[in-house]
N, C-alpha and C positions, 0 to 999 in steps of 0.2 A: 183560757183553760192549752196546756201546751198537748201535741201527739204522744203517744208513748214511744219510747226509745225502740232500736232493732237490739238483735241480739249483738252483745261486745262491748254496749253502748252503757253509759254511767249518768244519771241523771244529774246536771249541775243548776241546784237552785238559781233562779234570779233573785239576785239581792232586792230583798222589801217585797217580794211577790211571790209567799208559800206556794201559790197555785200553780206557778211558770217556772219551768226548766229548760233548759237547752241538752240536749241530747251531745254528748261528748265520746267521743270512740277512746277504748285504750289502747294504747299506744305502745310499739316496741315490746320487751316482755312481761307485759303488766295485761292480766287479766280480768274480766268482771265478777268481783268479788260480791257482789251486792247492786241492788237497785241503784244505790248510790254514790259506788266505789269500786275504783280500780287498785287491785294487790299486783304485786312483783311477784313474778314467777318463783323458786325457789333458784341456784345455781346452774345447778344441771339439768333443768327443766327450761320448757320454752311453752308459749300457750298454744291451745287448739286452737283449729280455724275456726271456731265459733268464739273464741275468746269467750269461753266460758269456766274454764279451768287448766289446767297445766295436765302436760305430757313430756315424759323424758326425751329428752336431746338425743340424735340416733346420733351410735359410736361407728366410725370409720377406722378401718386399719390399710395398712398396703396388703393390696392383694397379690396373687399371684400373678395372675392376669392382666396387671397394671402393666401399659408401658416402662413405667419406670422400674419394673420387675422384671421385666421380659429382658431386656438385654443385659444387665447384671447376671442373670438366672443362665442365658445364653454361653456369658463368657465364661463364670465360672464351671460349668457342664464341659466346655473344651477344652478346659486349663487342668478338669481333673483328668480328663481324657488321654493328655499331654503326657500328664504328670506320671499316670499308669503305665504309660507306656513304656516310658523313659526308667522307671521303674524295673517295671518288667527284663528291659534290655538289659539293663545291667545286673540285673540277678543271673539272668542268662549266661552273659559272657561276664561273669565277676571275676574269673584268674586271667583276663586277656590285658595285653599291657596299659591300655587306656584306661579301663577301669581301676587297675591298681592305681597307677601315674596320679588319678584324680581324689584320690582317698576316696576308700569304699566306705568305711566307717560313717568319716564325715560327709560324705554324698549323701547316703542313706538318712542322714539326721537332717541334712539342707533339703530334699526331696520331702520329708515328710513335714516340715514346716512351709514349704512351699503348696504341699497337699492341705495343709490347713487352711492357709490364705485364701484359698478357692472356696472351702468348704463353707467357712464363716458366712459368706455370700446366702445360704440356704438360714443360716439360724437368723439374718438381719432381717429377711423377709418375713419368716414364720408368725404366725399368730403369738403375740405375749402371751405368756405367763410365769409363774413361778420358774417353773425347769429351763424354759429357752433364755429368759433373763439371766438367770445363773449360767447356763451353758456358753452364753456370750460375755458374759465377763471373762470365763477361763479363757475361752479360745480367741478372740480380739486382739489378743495383743501373742498369746503364745506360739500362733504360726510365725508373726514376724522376729519374736524371739528368736525361736530355734532357724530360722533361716539366718538373720544377721550374725548370731552368735556362733555358728557353724563358719560364715566368711569370716570373721575377728579372727576364728582359731582354728584358720584352717590347717595349719603347721605344728596346732598343740595337739596334745591329747583328750582325747572323745570325752572325757568327765569333764570336762570344766564348759562345754555345750550344756550340759544337765546341769553343772552351776547355775548357770546364767538363767536356764528354764528353773530354776526351784526358785531363783529371787522373784521372778516374773510372779511366777505361781503366787509365793507369799505373801506378794503385795495385793494379788485379788484376794486370797484368803481373809487379810487386815480389813480388806474392804468390805467382805459378807461381812466381818463380826459385827463392822461401825455402821453399816449401813446395808441389814438385809437385802436382796435382791424383792422387789413386787412389782408389778401391772398398777398404773393410772392412767386414770382419762384424763388430758387435759383439753377444757374447754376453752380456755383463753383465745387459743389462735385462731379458732372459727368459731367463737361469738358474735357474730356479724351484725349489724346493726338491725337486718330484717332476721329476725327469728325462724323465716321458712327457710332460709340457708344458713344457720346453725348445725355446726356436728361437733361433737369431740373425739377426739384421735386417745383411742387404745394405745398403750406405748410402755415400755418398760421406764419405772424410775431412775434413768439416768441422765444426769444433766450433760451438757456442750463440754463443759469443764473437765468433769468426771470420764467423762469417754476421753476425752485426749488425752487424759492422766494415765489411762488404764494402756494407752499406749506410747504412754513419755519412757521406759523404759527401752521400748523396741526404738523406738527414735534416736535414742540417747546410744545404743549400739549401733544404728545405722548411720548415726554421724564418726562413729570412731571409725566403724570400716572404712569410711570415703578416706576420712583423714591418712589412715593406713595407706589406701589405695593412691592417694595423691604421693607420698612418701616412697613408695615404692615402683612408680610408673617406669621410673629408667633404669629399673633392673635388667641383667641382660636377659636375651631371648630367650635361655633357655629354660626359666622360669616362666613357663608359658601360662601359667593361671594368672598373673599379675593383673596383663592387660586387659582381662574376659571379665575380669572382678571390678577393675576400676571402671570400665565404661557401665558395668553393672551398677553401680553406687552412682555412678554421675544422671542416669537417664533416673534411678528411682528419688534421687533429692529431686529431681526438678517434678517428679510425679508427687511430692509431697507437699511442693513447694506451692504446686498449684491447687492442690486440695484443700491447705488451709485458709486463703480468702472465700473460695467459694464455701466450704463448709461452715464459717461462722457471718460471713457474707450475707445468706439467705436464711438468718436466725428470725427474723422479723416478717419474712415470707409466708404466705397463705398456703403456699405449697413445701414449707420449711420440710415436713417429714419427707417427701417423696424426693425431694433435691438432695437432703444427709444424707439419708439411707443409700439412695442410688449412687454418689460422688465416693462415699467410703466403703463402700465392696467394690467400683469399679479401681478405686487407686489398690486397693489390695489386691484386687485382680489383675493389674498392670504391674504391678511389683512384682508379685509370684512370674506374671507372662516372662518378664526381664530378665529375672534370673537363670527362669528356664528356659529361653531363647536364647540367651548370651554362655551360658557355661554347660550346658547338658547337649542342645539339641547338636549341634557341631560335631560332639560326640558320638551320640547316637547314629546321626549321619555316616560319618567313617567307618562303624562298628558294622553296621548295613548295608552301606554303599560302594563304601573302601575296604574289604576287610585286609587284603593288602596290604594296607599303611599300617595297618593294628600292630607292630611291630616295636618291640624297645629301639630306644636310640641309640647307637653304637658311641660310645664317646672314648673312642681309643685308635690309635694307630697301625695302620697296615703291619707295621713291623708286630706289635705285640699281637696280634691276629696269627701271622705266622709263627711266629714263636710257642705261641698257647696251643696249635694244631701240633706242632712237631712235638710236643713233650706232653700231650693227652692221648695216647697213640692207642691207651684204655679206658678213652671216652665213650659214650655210647649215647648216640642222640635216638631219640625215640618222637614220632608223628612229627618229621620237617612239616609233612604237609599239608597240616591240619591249620583250620581258618583261622583268622584273628588273633596268630601269633600263638595260640596254644599249644609251647612246645615246652618239652619236659626234658630233661637231660640227667643221666648219672654219671657220677665218676667212682672211678675203682678206687675201692677202700684203701690200696695201698699210694695212694698220692699223700702225702703231708699234707693237712689244711694250713699249715701257718708257711708253707712253702711261698717261693716268689712263684712257682710255677700254678700253682693253686691259686694266687691272685689274680693270676693271669686268666686264667681259667673264667674264674668269678666274673671278670669284666667283661671276658669273652659274652658269657649270660647274658 
């Protein structure tokens, strides 16, 4: 006569001896269903401590206090503060030569794109639900699209930038219709051999390929912008934004070339969710920081600390200046001492605007 089996063990009858049995523990994701059998728990469950039943596998997600989230959030917050400071500075000195020369409308669109690149970090780390997943799809590529469309169309009309944005949004809305956003609990990555360590990951139902495709149009704009930056690298020094844009695009390409192998190389890692989210958000923030630092911080530095340099570049000869000054006896200039080049001039109505003298006066301004 065999002894009784302990909880979580089944009786395995000895062949030919019905009154004798061996006690066999239910292993893995099996639980004791009856005195003589073990059964497999449902996929989203694991055995309880006594292995007499099943319980739901704990659900995990990226938490705000996690080290994987703290670094991207810190970088994004610094970026948002810096971007806001640049926008406020540009608005305050909106009529100064440096701001005008940078293309005010295009600059504000580009700064909006930079702001969105930083802000997407908070959506990527927020607890997934239908609203968050929807916003991720919309804004993930929109910030980059605005930024690189603005750079690409720096010398074109502003509405072309929004045409690029509309195309990006159109692709997102088609994606919405074909595959509506929703959340899913992924047990595959964390369903370990030891049920005690099993976890389910709550995330948006977006595959890695879909994520890259959502950035595809923005990446295409980035590559095109880089090609144009290479072609214009030898332009005269007068076109002073060509080189900063070039350096911006070269650095951005390096960032995203480093991002791709890290993102896809960790697809089988147990820490996949953390690594991929952190890599994506940091890459977006770094790209935005490069654009902000190379294109706008030097301008803000001059506006704030060297207002005497915030004046129009003179492209006229000394003779033209003398001639213009001689013929403009009725020219009155106000606010000559205003900071940051905020100078207003008034021409007498008696001067013919089509005359040679008027042309010289316009050059003098």
